C-alpha positions in Angstrom: -46.7 58.1 -4.5 -48.2 54.6 -4.1 -51.7 53.6 -3.4 -52.6 50.0 -2.7 -54.6 47.9 -3.8 -53.9 49.2 -7.3 -54.5 48.2 -10.9 -52.5 47.7 -14.2 -52.2 51.1 -15.9 -51.5 49.2 -19.2 -55.1 48.1 -19.3 -56.0 51.7 -20.2 -53.3 52.4 -22.8 -55.2 51.1 -25.8 -58.7 51.3 -24.5 -60.1 49.1 -21.7 -63.1 47.0 -22.3 -66.3 48.0 -20.5 -66.4 44.6 -18.8 -62.9 45.1 -17.4 -63.6 48.7 -16.4 -66.8 47.7 -14.6 -64.8 45.0 -12.8 -62.4 47.7 -11.5 -65.2 50.1 -10.6 -67.1 47.4 -8.7 -64.1 45.9 -6.9 -64.8 46.3 -3.2 -61.1 46.9 -2.5 -61.3 50.1 -4.5 -58.2 49.8 -6.6 -58.9 53.0 -8.5 -59.3 55.0 -5.3 -56.0 56.9 -4.8 -55.6 56.8 -1.0 -52.7 59.2 -1.0 -54.9 62.0 -2.4 -58.5 61.1 -1.7 -58.3 59.0 1.6 -59.1 60.9 4.7 -57.9 59.4 8.0 -57.2 60.3 11.6 -53.5 61.0 11.9 -53.0 59.7 15.4 -49.7 60.6 17.0 -48.1 61.7 13.7 -49.9 65.1 14.4 -47.6 65.5 17.5 -44.7 67.3 15.8 -47.1 70.0 14.7 -48.7 70.1 18.2 -45.2 70.5 19.6 -44.5 73.4 17.2 -47.8 75.0 18.2 -47.2 74.7 21.9 -43.7 76.1 21.6 -44.9 79.0 19.3 -47.8 79.9 21.5 -45.7 79.9 24.7 -47.5 77.1 26.4 -44.2 75.3 26.8 -40.5 76.0 26.1 -37.8 73.6 25.1 -36.9 73.1 28.8 -40.5 72.7 30.1 -40.6 69.4 32.1 -43.9 67.8 33.3 -44.6 64.7 35.4 -46.9 62.7 33.2 -48.9 59.9 34.8 -50.5 56.9 33.0 -53.9 58.7 32.7 -55.8 61.9 33.3 -59.2 61.8 34.9 -61.8 64.5 34.3 -65.0 63.7 36.2 -66.1 60.2 35.0 -63.9 60.4 31.9 -60.4 58.9 31.6 -57.8 60.0 29.1 -55.1 57.3 29.0 -51.6 56.9 27.9 -49.8 53.7 27.1 -47.5 54.0 30.2 -46.4 56.4 33.0 -43.6 58.3 31.4 -42.6 60.2 34.5 -40.8 63.6 34.1 -40.8 64.5 30.4 -39.7 67.4 28.2 -41.0 68.1 24.7 -38.2 66.2 22.9 -38.8 63.0 25.0 -42.6 63.5 24.7 -42.3 63.4 20.9 -39.9 60.4 21.0 -42.0 58.3 23.4 -45.4 59.5 21.9 -46.4 60.8 25.4 -50.2 61.4 25.2 -50.4 63.2 28.6 -47.8 65.8 27.5 -49.8 66.5 24.3 -53.2 66.5 26.1 -51.6 69.3 28.2 -50.4 71.3 25.2 -53.9 71.1 23.7 -56.3 71.4 26.7 -54.1 72.0 29.7 -52.9 69.9 32.6 -50.9 70.6 35.8 -48.7 73.6 35.2 -49.2 73.7 31.4 -52.0 76.0 30.1 -53.4 74.5 27.0 -53.5 76.5 23.7 -57.1 75.4 23.0 -58.8 74.1 19.9 -58.8 77.4 18.0 -55.0 77.8 18.2 -54.6 74.1 17.4 -56.6 74.6 14.2 -54.6 77.7 13.4 -51.3 75.7 13.5 -52.7 72.7 11.7 -53.6 75.2 8.9 -50.2 76.8 9.0 -48.7 73.4 8.2 -51.1 72.8 5.3 -53.8 70.7 6.9 -57.5 71.3 6.2 -56.8 72.5 2.6 -55.9 70.8 -0.6 -52.1 70.3 -0.8 -52.0 71.9 -4.2 -50.5 68.9 -6.0 -50.9 69.0 -9.8 -53.4 66.2 -9.9 -57.2 66.5 -9.8 -59.8 65.7 -7.1 -57.8 65.6 -3.9 -59.6 65.7 -0.6 -59.3 68.5 2.0 -59.6 66.5 5.3 -61.4 67.9 8.3 -60.2 70.2 11.1 -62.9 70.1 13.8 -63.7 72.9 16.2 -66.6 74.1 18.4 -68.5 75.8 15.5 -68.2 72.6 13.4 -69.4 70.3 16.2 -72.3 72.6 17.0 -73.4 72.8 13.4 -72.8 69.2 12.3 -73.2 67.1 15.5 -75.5 69.5 17.4 -73.4 69.2 20.5 -71.1 71.5 22.5 -67.3 71.2 22.4 -65.8 69.6 25.5 -62.3 69.5 26.9 -62.2 65.8 26.0 -62.7 66.8 22.4 -59.6 69.0 22.6 -57.6 66.2 24.3 -58.6 63.7 21.6 -57.7 66.1 18.8 -54.3 67.0 20.4 -53.2 63.4 19.8 -54.7 63.1 16.4 -57.9 61.3 17.3 -61.5 62.3 17.5 -62.9 64.0 14.4 -59.6 65.2 12.9 -59.0 63.9 9.4 -56.0 64.3 7.1 -54.8 62.9 3.8 -51.4 61.2 3.3 -50.3 63.9 0.8 -51.1 66.6 3.4 -49.0 64.8 6.0 -45.9 64.4 3.8 -46.3 68.1 2.9 -46.4 68.9 6.7 -43.4 66.7 7.5 -41.4 68.2 4.6 -41.8 71.6 6.2 -40.3 70.3 9.4 -37.5 68.5 7.6 -36.5 71.5 5.5 -36.4 74.0 8.5 -39.9 75.5 8.2 -40.6 76.1 4.5 -44.1 75.0 3.4 -44.1 73.8 -0.3 -46.8 72.6 -2.6 -46.1 69.0 -3.8 -45.6 68.6 -7.5 -45.5 65.6 -9.9 -44.4 67.4 -13.1 -40.9 68.7 -13.3 -40.9 69.9 -16.9 -42.8 69.6 -20.2 -40.9 68.9 -23.4 -42.0 68.8 -27.0 -41.6 65.9 -29.5 -38.0 67.0 -30.2 -37.1 67.0 -26.5 -36.9 70.7 -26.1 -38.1 72.1 -22.8 -41.4 74.0 -23.3 -41.9 74.7 -19.6 -40.1 74.0 -16.3 -41.7 74.0 -12.9 -39.8 75.4 -9.9 -40.6 75.2 -6.2 -43.9 76.6 -5.2 -43.5 78.1 -1.8 -46.7 78.7 0.3 -45.0 79.9 3.4 -41.3 80.8 3.8 -41.3 80.0 7.6 -44.2 78.3 9.2 -42.5 78.5 12.7 -39.2 79.9 13.9 -36.1 77.9 13.0 -35.4 77.4 16.7 -38.7 75.8 17.3 -38.4 73.7 14.1 -35.0 72.5 15.4 -36.5 71.4 18.7 -39.2 69.4 16.9 -36.5 67.8 14.6 -34.5 66.8 17.7 -37.6 65.1 19.1 -38.2 63.2 15.9 -34.5 62.1 15.8 -34.9 60.9 19.4 -37.9 58.9 18.2 -35.6 56.8 16.1 -32.6 56.5 18.4 -34.5 56.1 21.8 -38.2 56.2 21.2 -41.2 54.5 19.6 -39.5 53.9 16.2 -36.1 52.6 17.5 -36.7 49.1 16.1 -37.6 50.3 12.6 -34.5 52.0 11.2 -31.6 49.8 12.3 -28.5 49.6 10.1 -29.8 51.7 7.3 -26.5 53.5 6.8 -27.8 57.0 7.4 -29.6 59.0 10.1 -33.3 59.1 10.1 -35.8 61.3 12.1 -39.4 60.3 12.4 -42.7 59.7 14.2 -45.0 56.8 14.5 -48.8 57.0 14.9 -51.7 54.7 15.6 -55.3 55.9 15.0 -58.4 54.1 16.0 -61.5 53.9 13.7 -64.7 51.8 13.2 -65.7 52.5 16.8 -62.2 51.6 18.0 -62.4 48.1 16.5 -59.4 48.7 14.2 -56.4 50.9 13.9 -54.5 52.7 11.2 -50.7 52.5 11.5 -48.7 55.5 10.4 -45.0 56.3 10.1 -43.6 59.7 8.9 -39.9 60.3 8.5 -37.1 62.3 6.8 -33.5 61.7 6.1 -30.6 62.2 6.3 -31.3 64.0 9.6 -28.3 66.4 9.3 -29.2 67.6 5.8 -32.6 66.2 4.8 -33.2 65.2 1.1 -36.4 63.1 1.3 -39.5 62.9 3.4 -41.8 59.9 3.5 -45.2 59.0 4.9 -46.4 55.4 5.1 -50.0 54.7 6.2 
């Protein structure tokens, strides 16, 4: 777990001066703010593996569903764009090419796909650990934000529109997550569907080196989605690396990687966050990584 900009931990080992501490506190780059735990960001397209699992689980699509996906959807005066016309697409290719139209359809419906709606989307986000603290053995982590119609009515004083569902389905709008939540989510996909609480401490020993306490795996959900559905999502994430949006990233690494990229706009669309989530080796995963 790395958060940058950072600071020198050794400054605290023998007592930091008030001047140096105030300099850290007042630093506008916030070196003491652990972005992995406290930072809340829109996930962009890194939410699509969970949306795929949700659409498959709710029966909106199957592994064989194919949809002709244009470069944009128009609803009245509103345009919901994609980065290109992807043509006929199934769920594996939609993950690999980060096809917005296909995921708009899963969320809010389009053409022959009946969308699952914001309430079902939220249910599946929660099943994968979003919207709650990850449970890591460190204090003060953030929970993120899972928007829905009730939240928007209460906080923004506006009704929920189809466009809100479309935006949330591709990880935009008001949806917020933390990096630790996302690596927890991607780990559940990597390991076949088991949702685990992340842990820093493996064991506690006394001064003599004897083990006082050991910490085993903490399982929150044995199977967040069926193994067949998780396998389809894994295949899409592998195709992301071999043929899709991340094909230029993991070249000649010596082992097979599966992953998903994401770009999320913020500051009134003036800037973007860049995400990459991945796990490896694809055939028998040992490690999952999030970079934001």
